[in-house]
N, CA, C and O atoms as a GROMACS GRO file, in nm:
protein
  384
    1MET      N    1   0.092   0.408  -1.589
    1MET     CA    2  -0.027   0.387  -1.510
    1MET      C    3  -0.023   0.472  -1.385
    1MET      O    4   0.082   0.483  -1.322
    2ASN      N    5  -0.139   0.534  -1.346
    2ASN     CA    6  -0.144   0.616  -1.227
    2ASN      C    7  -0.206   0.531  -1.112
    2ASN      O    8  -0.258   0.421  -1.132
    3PHE      N    9  -0.198   0.591  -0.989
    3PHE     CA   10  -0.270   0.517  -0.882
    3PHE      C   11  -0.356   0.618  -0.802
    3PHE      O   12  -0.332   0.739  -0.805
    4VAL      N   13  -0.457   0.562  -0.730
    4VAL     CA   14  -0.540   0.644  -0.639
    4VAL      C   15  -0.564   0.567  -0.520
    4VAL      O   16  -0.584   0.446  -0.527
    5PHE      N   17  -0.562   0.635  -0.403
    5PHE     CA   18  -0.589   0.574  -0.268
    5PHE      C   19  -0.738   0.562  -0.243
    5PHE      O   20  -0.815   0.654  -0.272
    6HIS      N   21  -0.779   0.450  -0.190
    6HIS     CA   22  -0.903   0.445  -0.124
    6HIS      C   23  -0.896   0.539   0.004
    6HIS      O   24  -0.790   0.542   0.068
    7PRO      N   25  -0.993   0.609   0.040
    7PRO     CA   26  -0.979   0.709   0.153
    7PRO      C   27  -0.926   0.637   0.279
    7PRO      O   28  -0.846   0.698   0.350
    8ASP      N   29  -0.961   0.519   0.310
    8ASP     CA   30  -0.915   0.459   0.428
    8ASP      C   31  -0.769   0.418   0.412
    8ASP      O   32  -0.694   0.421   0.510
    9ALA      N   33  -0.730   0.382   0.292
    9ALA     CA   34  -0.594   0.341   0.267
    9ALA      C   35  -0.495   0.474   0.283
    9ALA      O   36  -0.382   0.467   0.332
   10GLU      N   37  -0.551   0.583   0.238
   10GLU     CA   38  -0.474   0.706   0.248
   10GLU      C   39  -0.452   0.744   0.395
   10GLU      O   40  -0.344   0.787   0.434
   11VAL      N   41  -0.555   0.727   0.473
   11VAL     CA   42  -0.543   0.747   0.622
   11VAL      C   43  -0.442   0.657   0.686
   11VAL      O   44  -0.367   0.701   0.772
   12GLU      N   45  -0.439   0.531   0.648
   12GLU     CA   46  -0.344   0.434   0.698
   12GLU      C   47  -0.208   0.472   0.657
   12GLU      O   48  -0.114   0.454   0.734
   13PHE      N   49  -0.192   0.523   0.538
   13PHE     CA   50  -0.057   0.562   0.490
   13PHE      C   51  -0.004   0.681   0.579
   13PHE      O   52   0.110   0.678   0.627
   14PHE      N   53  -0.088   0.784   0.597
   14PHE     CA   54  -0.046   0.910   0.671
   14PHE      C   55  -0.025   0.866   0.823
   14PHE      O   56   0.068   0.914   0.887
   15GLU      N   57  -0.107   0.783   0.874
   15GLU     CA   58  -0.089   0.743   1.022
   15GLU      C   59   0.039   0.668   1.037
   15GLU      O   60   0.108   0.687   1.137
   16ALA      N   61   0.080   0.580   0.939
   16ALA     CA   62   0.203   0.505   0.949
   16ALA      C   63   0.323   0.602   0.939
   16ALA      O   64   0.424   0.582   1.008
   17ILE      N   65   0.314   0.705   0.855
   17ILE     CA   66   0.418   0.799   0.844
   17ILE      C   67   0.431   0.872   0.975
   17ILE      O   68   0.543   0.887   1.023
   18GLU      N   69   0.328   0.918   1.034
   18GLU     CA   70   0.334   0.984   1.168
   18GLU      C   71   0.382   0.889   1.273
   18GLU      O   72   0.454   0.933   1.362
   19TYR      N   73   0.349   0.763   1.272
   19TYR     CA   74   0.402   0.669   1.373
   19TYR      C   75   0.549   0.660   1.355
   19TYR      O   76   0.621   0.673   1.454
   20TYR      N   77   0.600   0.638   1.238
   20TYR     CA   78   0.743   0.620   1.221
   20TYR      C   79   0.821   0.747   1.248
   20TYR      O   80   0.934   0.743   1.299
   21GLU      N   81   0.759   0.860   1.214
   21GLU     CA   82   0.836   0.985   1.241
   21GLU      C   83   0.850   1.007   1.393
   21GLU      O   84   0.949   1.063   1.440
   22ALA      N   85   0.746   0.962   1.470
   22ALA     CA   86   0.747   0.979   1.610
   22ALA      C   87   0.857   0.893   1.679
   22ALA      O   88   0.910   0.927   1.785
   23ILE      N   89   0.887   0.783   1.612
   23ILE     CA   90   0.992   0.690   1.667
   23ILE      C   91   1.129   0.754   1.646
   23ILE      O   92   1.215   0.758   1.734
   24GLU      N   93   1.143   0.804   1.520
   24GLU     CA   94   1.275   0.870   1.484
   24GLU      C   95   1.258   0.967   1.372
   24GLU      O   96   1.196   0.935   1.270
   25THR      N   97   1.314   1.090   1.392
   25THR     CA   98   1.302   1.197   1.288
   25THR      C   99   1.363   1.147   1.160
   25THR      O  100   1.477   1.101   1.154
   26GLY      N  101   1.279   1.159   1.051
   26GLY     CA  102   1.325   1.112   0.920
   26GLY      C  103   1.279   0.964   0.890
   26GLY      O  104   1.281   0.921   0.774
   27LEU      N  105   1.241   0.894   0.987
   27LEU     CA  106   1.190   0.757   0.958
   27LEU      C  107   1.057   0.766   0.881
   27LEU      O  108   1.037   0.694   0.783
   28GLY      N  109   0.971   0.852   0.923
   28GLY     CA  110   0.846   0.870   0.856
   28GLY      C  111   0.866   0.898   0.703
   28GLY      O  112   0.798   0.844   0.616
   29GLN      N  113   0.962   0.984   0.678
   29GLN     CA  114   0.986   1.014   0.535
   29GLN      C  115   1.043   0.892   0.463
   29GLN      O  116   1.008   0.862   0.349
   30ASP      N  117   1.134   0.821   0.536
   30ASP     CA  118   1.186   0.695   0.468
   30ASP      C  119   1.069   0.605   0.441
   30ASP      O  120   1.063   0.548   0.332
   31PHE      N  121   0.973   0.587   0.534
   31PHE     CA  122   0.855   0.495   0.509
   31PHE      C  123   0.785   0.549   0.384
   31PHE      O  124   0.758   0.473   0.291
   32SER      N  125   0.754   0.681   0.381
   32SER     CA  126   0.675   0.745   0.274
   32SER      C  127   0.747   0.712   0.138
   32SER      O  128   0.681   0.673   0.042
   33LEU      N  129   0.875   0.729   0.132
   33LEU     CA  130   0.952   0.702   0.010
   33LEU      C  131   0.947   0.562  -0.035
   33LEU      O  132   0.940   0.532  -0.154
   34GLU      N  133   0.952   0.467   0.070
   34GLU     CA  134   0.946   0.328   0.042
   34GLU      C  135   0.815   0.290  -0.017
   34GLU      O  136   0.811   0.219  -0.118
   35VAL      N  137   0.705   0.336   0.042
   35VAL     CA  138   0.570   0.307  -0.010
   35VAL      C  139   0.558   0.364  -0.161
   35VAL      O  140   0.514   0.296  -0.253
   36LEU      N  141   0.600   0.491  -0.173
   36LEU     CA  142   0.593   0.542  -0.308
   36LEU      C  143   0.667   0.478  -0.408
   36LEU      O  144   0.622   0.470  -0.522
   37SER      N  145   0.788   0.426  -0.374
   37SER     CA  146   0.869   0.348  -0.464
   37SER      C  147   0.800   0.214  -0.502
   37SER      O  148   0.802   0.167  -0.616
   38THR      N  149   0.736   0.156  -0.393
   38THR     CA  150   0.662   0.035  -0.420
   38THR      C  151   0.547   0.055  -0.511
   38THR      O  152   0.520  -0.026  -0.600
   39LEU      N  153   0.473   0.171  -0.487
   39LEU     CA  154   0.361   0.211  -0.579
   39LEU      C  155   0.411   0.231  -0.728
   39LEU      O  156   0.340   0.200  -0.824
   40GLN      N  157   0.536   0.284  -0.739
   40GLN     CA  158   0.582   0.300  -0.877
   40GLN      C  159   0.614   0.167  -0.939
   40GLN      O  160   0.590   0.150  -1.059
   41ASP      N  161   0.667   0.072  -0.866
   41ASP     CA  162   0.691  -0.073  -0.917
   41ASP      C  163   0.558  -0.127  -0.951
   41ASP      O  164   0.549  -0.198  -1.051
   42ILE      N  165   0.454  -0.102  -0.878
   42ILE     CA  166   0.316  -0.167  -0.905
   42ILE      C  167   0.266  -0.097  -1.029
   42ILE      O  168   0.204  -0.164  -1.112
   43CYS      N  169   0.287   0.033  -1.048
   43CYS     CA  170   0.235   0.101  -1.177
   43CYS      C  171   0.317   0.059  -1.292
   43CYS      O  172   0.262   0.051  -1.402
   44ASP      N  173   0.439   0.031  -1.280
   44ASP     CA  174   0.523  -0.023  -1.394
   44ASP      C  175   0.493  -0.162  -1.428
   44ASP      O  176   0.503  -0.201  -1.544
   45HIS      N  177   0.455  -0.246  -1.321
   45HIS     CA  178   0.435  -0.391  -1.348
   45HIS      C  179   0.313  -0.443  -1.274
   45HIS      O  180   0.328  -0.527  -1.186
   46PRO      N  181   0.191  -0.396  -1.305
   46PRO     CA  182   0.074  -0.415  -1.224
   46PRO      C  183   0.040  -0.564  -1.197
   46PRO      O  184  -0.019  -0.599  -1.095
   47LEU      N  185   0.078  -0.644  -1.289
   47LEU     CA  186   0.044  -0.796  -1.282
   47LEU      C  187   0.143  -0.879  -1.224
   47LEU      O  188   0.121  -1.000  -1.216
   48ALA      N  189   0.253  -0.827  -1.178
   48ALA     CA  190   0.373  -0.887  -1.137
   48ALA      C  191   0.351  -0.962  -0.991
   48ALA      O  192   0.427  -1.051  -0.956
   49TRP      N  193   0.259  -0.925  -0.923
   49TRP     CA  194   0.234  -0.981  -0.779
   49TRP      C  195   0.108  -1.064  -0.787
   49TRP      O  196   0.018  -1.042  -0.868
   50PRO      N  197   0.109  -1.158  -0.700
   50PRO     CA  198   0.000  -1.264  -0.697
   50PRO      C  199  -0.132  -1.200  -0.654
   50PRO      O  200  -0.140  -1.108  -0.572
   51ALA      N  201  -0.234  -1.258  -0.719
   51ALA     CA  202  -0.368  -1.221  -0.682
   51ALA      C  203  -0.406  -1.285  -0.551
   51ALA      O  204  -0.377  -1.403  -0.528
   52LEU      N  205  -0.473  -1.209  -0.462
   52LEU     CA  206  -0.519  -1.274  -0.340
   52LEU      C  207  -0.667  -1.320  -0.357
   52LEU      O  208  -0.703  -1.428  -0.310
   53ALA      N  209  -0.751  -1.238  -0.423
   53ALA     CA  210  -0.889  -1.275  -0.461
   53ALA      C  211  -0.946  -1.172  -0.553
   53ALA      O  212  -0.918  -1.053  -0.543
   54ASP      N  213  -1.027  -1.219  -0.642
   54ASP     CA  214  -1.102  -1.130  -0.729
   54ASP      C  215  -1.025  -1.018  -0.785
   54ASP      O  216  -1.073  -0.905  -0.785
   55GLY      N  217  -0.902  -1.045  -0.837
   55GLY     CA  218  -0.822  -0.952  -0.895
   55GLY      C  219  -0.752  -0.858  -0.804
   55GLY      O  220  -0.684  -0.768  -0.854
   56VAL      N  221  -0.760  -0.868  -0.676
   56VAL     CA  222  -0.691  -0.790  -0.577
   56VAL      C  223  -0.554  -0.852  -0.552
   56VAL      O  224  -0.544  -0.972  -0.526
   57ARG      N  225  -0.448  -0.773  -0.558
   57ARG     CA  226  -0.320  -0.819  -0.540
   57ARG      C  227  -0.245  -0.749  -0.426
   57ARG      O  228  -0.286  -0.642  -0.380
   58ARG      N  229  -0.132  -0.813  -0.379
   58ARG     CA  230  -0.048  -0.752  -0.274
   58ARG      C  231   0.091  -0.749  -0.316
   58ARG      O  232   0.142  -0.844  -0.376
   59CYS      N  233   0.154  -0.641  -0.286
   59CYS     CA  234   0.296  -0.623  -0.313
   59CYS      C  235   0.357  -0.579  -0.180
   59CYS      O  236   0.305  -0.485  -0.120
   60LEU      N  237   0.463  -0.641  -0.133
   60LEU     CA  238   0.529  -0.607  -0.012
   60LEU      C  239   0.632  -0.500  -0.026
   60LEU      O  240   0.698  -0.493  -0.130
   61THR      N  241   0.650  -0.416   0.074
   61THR     CA  242   0.753  -0.321   0.073
   61THR      C  243   0.885  -0.387   0.116
   61THR      O  244   0.881  -0.494   0.176
   62ASN      N  245   0.992  -0.332   0.089
   62ASN     CA  246   1.122  -0.395   0.123
   62ASN      C  247   1.168  -0.377   0.260
   62ASN      O  248   1.208  -0.472   0.328
   63ARG      N  249   1.162  -0.259   0.302
   63ARG     CA  250   1.222  -0.215   0.433
   63ARG      C  251   1.127  -0.221   0.553
   63ARG      O  252   1.174  -0.237   0.665
   64PHE      N  253   1.006  -0.211   0.535
   64PHE     CA  254   0.904  -0.193   0.640
   64PHE      C  255   0.811  -0.317   0.629
   64PHE      O  256   0.794  -0.373   0.521
   65PRO      N  257   0.753  -0.356   0.742
   65PRO     CA  258   0.658  -0.471   0.738
   65PRO      C  259   0.518  -0.436   0.683
   65PRO      O  260   0.417  -0.448   0.753
   66PHE      N  261   0.515  -0.393   0.560
   66PHE     CA  262   0.382  -0.347   0.499
   66PHE      C  263   0.366  -0.415   0.369
   66PHE      O  264   0.460  -0.453   0.300
   67GLY      N  265   0.227  -0.431   0.336
   67GLY     CA  266   0.203  -0.469   0.204
   67GLY      C  267   0.102  -0.368   0.141
   67GLY      O  268   0.018  -0.309   0.210
   68ILE      N  269   0.114  -0.352   0.010
   68ILE     CA  270   0.024  -0.252  -0.064
   68ILE      C  271  -0.085  -0.355  -0.123
   68ILE      O  272  -0.053  -0.444  -0.202
   69ILE      N  273  -0.205  -0.338  -0.084
   69ILE     CA  274  -0.318  -0.414  -0.141
   69ILE      C  275  -0.384  -0.333  -0.242
   69ILE      O  276  -0.428  -0.221  -0.214
   70TYR      N  277  -0.395  -0.386  -0.369
   70TYR     CA  278  -0.442  -0.297  -0.477
   70TYR      C  279  -0.516  -0.384  -0.583
   70TYR      O  280  -0.501  -0.506  -0.593
   71GLY      N  281  -0.595  -0.311  -0.657
   71GLY     CA  282  -0.664  -0.373  -0.776
   71GLY      C  283  -0.635  -0.274  -0.892
   71GLY      O  284  -0.582  -0.163  -0.878
   72ILE      N  285  -0.678  -0.332  -1.010
   72ILE     CA  286  -0.659  -0.250  -1.133
   72ILE      C  287  -0.799  -0.218  -1.176
   72ILE      O  288  -0.880  -0.309  -1.198
   73GLU      N  289  -0.830  -0.087  -1.186
   73GLU     CA  290  -0.959  -0.045  -1.223
   73GLU      C  291  -0.957   0.066  -1.319
   73GLU      O  292  -0.894   0.167  -1.289
   74LYS      N  293  -1.020   0.058  -1.435
   74LYS     CA  294  -1.028   0.165  -1.535
   74LYS      C  295  -0.894   0.214  -1.574
   74LYS      O  296  -0.877   0.335  -1.594
   75GLY      N  297  -0.794   0.127  -1.587
   75GLY     CA  298  -0.660   0.166  -1.626
   75GLY      C  299  -0.572   0.235  -1.524
   75GLY      O  300  -0.470   0.295  -1.558
   76ARG      N  301  -0.610   0.226  -1.403
   76ARG     CA  302  -0.532   0.281  -1.295
   76ARG      C  303  -0.531   0.177  -1.175
   76ARG      O  304  -0.613   0.086  -1.165
   77ILE      N  305  -0.430   0.201  -1.087
   77ILE     CA  306  -0.411   0.121  -0.972
   77ILE      C  307  -0.499   0.183  -0.862
   77ILE      O  308  -0.493   0.303  -0.837
   78SER      N  309  -0.578   0.101  -0.800
   78SER     CA  310  -0.664   0.147  -0.687
   78SER      C  311  -0.608   0.089  -0.560
   78SER      O  312  -0.620  -0.032  -0.542
   79VAL      N  313  -0.548   0.163  -0.474
   79VAL     CA  314  -0.478   0.119  -0.353
   79VAL      C  315  -0.588   0.102  -0.244
   79VAL      O  316  -0.642   0.200  -0.192
   80LEU      N  317  -0.618  -0.021  -0.212
   80LEU     CA  318  -0.725  -0.055  -0.114
   80LEU      C  319  -0.663  -0.046   0.031
   80LEU      O  320  -0.736  -0.009   0.123
   81ALA      N  321  -0.541  -0.076   0.052
   81ALA     CA  322  -0.490  -0.073   0.192
   81ALA      C  323  -0.337  -0.060   0.181
   81ALA      O  324  -0.269  -0.109   0.091
   82VAL      N  325  -0.289   0.013   0.283
   82VAL     CA  326  -0.142   0.010   0.319
   82VAL      C  327  -0.144  -0.058   0.447
   82VAL      O  328  -0.163   0.002   0.553
   83MET      N  329  -0.122  -0.188   0.440
   83MET     CA  330  -0.150  -0.278   0.544
   83MET      C  331  -0.026  -0.327   0.621
   83MET      O  332   0.066  -0.384   0.562
   84HIS      N  333  -0.024  -0.305   0.750
   84HIS     CA  334   0.086  -0.361   0.836
   84HIS      C  335   0.068  -0.512   0.834
   84HIS      O  336  -0.043  -0.561   0.854
   85LEU      N  337   0.173  -0.587   0.812
   85LEU     CA  338   0.162  -0.732   0.796
   85LEU      C  339   0.126  -0.804   0.913
   85LEU      O  340   0.096  -0.923   0.902
   86ARG      N  341   0.127  -0.741   1.034
   86ARG     CA  342   0.083  -0.811   1.150
   86ARG      C  343  -0.057  -0.777   1.192
   86ARG      O  344  -0.102  -0.820   1.298
   87ARG      N  345  -0.125  -0.703   1.114
   87ARG     CA  346  -0.254  -0.661   1.143
   87ARG      C  347  -0.352  -0.774   1.086
   87ARG      O  348  -0.314  -0.856   1.002
   88GLN      N  349  -0.476  -0.771   1.135
   88GLN     CA  350  -0.577  -0.867   1.090
   88GLN      C  351  -0.580  -0.871   0.933
   88GLN      O  352  -0.608  -0.768   0.872
   89PRO      N  353  -0.553  -0.983   0.870
   89PRO     CA  354  -0.524  -0.981   0.726
   89PRO      C  355  -0.638  -0.939   0.635
   89PRO      O  356  -0.616  -0.884   0.527
   90ASP      N  357  -0.766  -0.968   0.682
   90ASP     CA  358  -0.873  -0.936   0.584
   90ASP      C  359  -0.955  -0.815   0.610
   90ASP      O  360  -1.064  -0.798   0.557
   91TYR      N  361  -0.900  -0.730   0.694
   91TYR     CA  362  -0.984  -0.614   0.736
   91TYR      C  363  -1.021  -0.520   0.621
   91TYR      O  364  -1.118  -0.445   0.636
   92TRP      N  365  -0.954  -0.519   0.513
   92TRP     CA  366  -0.971  -0.432   0.402
   92TRP      C  367  -1.070  -0.482   0.294
   92TRP      O  368  -1.103  -0.410   0.199
   93LYS      N  369  -1.117  -0.606   0.312
   93LYS     CA  370  -1.196  -0.670   0.207
   93LYS      C  371  -1.320  -0.601   0.165
   93LYS      O  372  -1.367  -0.619   0.053
   94ASN      N  373  -1.378  -0.518   0.259
   94ASN     CA  374  -1.499  -0.442   0.217
   94ASN      C  375  -1.471  -0.314   0.144
   94ASN      O  376  -1.565  -0.239   0.116
   95ARG      N  377  -1.351  -0.286   0.112
   95ARG     CA  378  -1.318  -0.156   0.042
   95ARG      C  379  -1.320  -0.182  -0.111
   95ARG      O  380  -1.249  -0.269  -0.162
   96HIS      N  381  -1.402  -0.106  -0.182
   96HIS     CA  382  -1.408  -0.115  -0.322
   96HIS      C  383  -1.439   0.016  -0.389
   96HIS      O  384  -1.446   0.023  -0.512
   0.00000   0.00000   0.00000
C-alpha cells in the first residue's frame, strides 16, 4: 500500500524536520526517518491502530512525540496530519 500526504500534513512534516534540525544537526533527518518508518508500518498493517472517528486512525512514532493521523482511501493511506502530541488534538478534523 502507498501513502499520500494532505498538503497541510506535508507542511507539518517539513516544518518539524526543520525545527529538529535547528536544535541539532542530524536530528531533523532522524525525525524524518522515524516518520517514514512509521508510515511504512502503517502501509504494512493499516488496520493495526485504533480508529479515532469515521475510519481515521492514529499511529504514534517511537522516538518523537508525534502521531500520524491517517485514513484509508481508494487503496492507499491518506496522511491527514503529522501531529505533535501536545498540540490541540482536533485541529486536523476538517482535512479530507
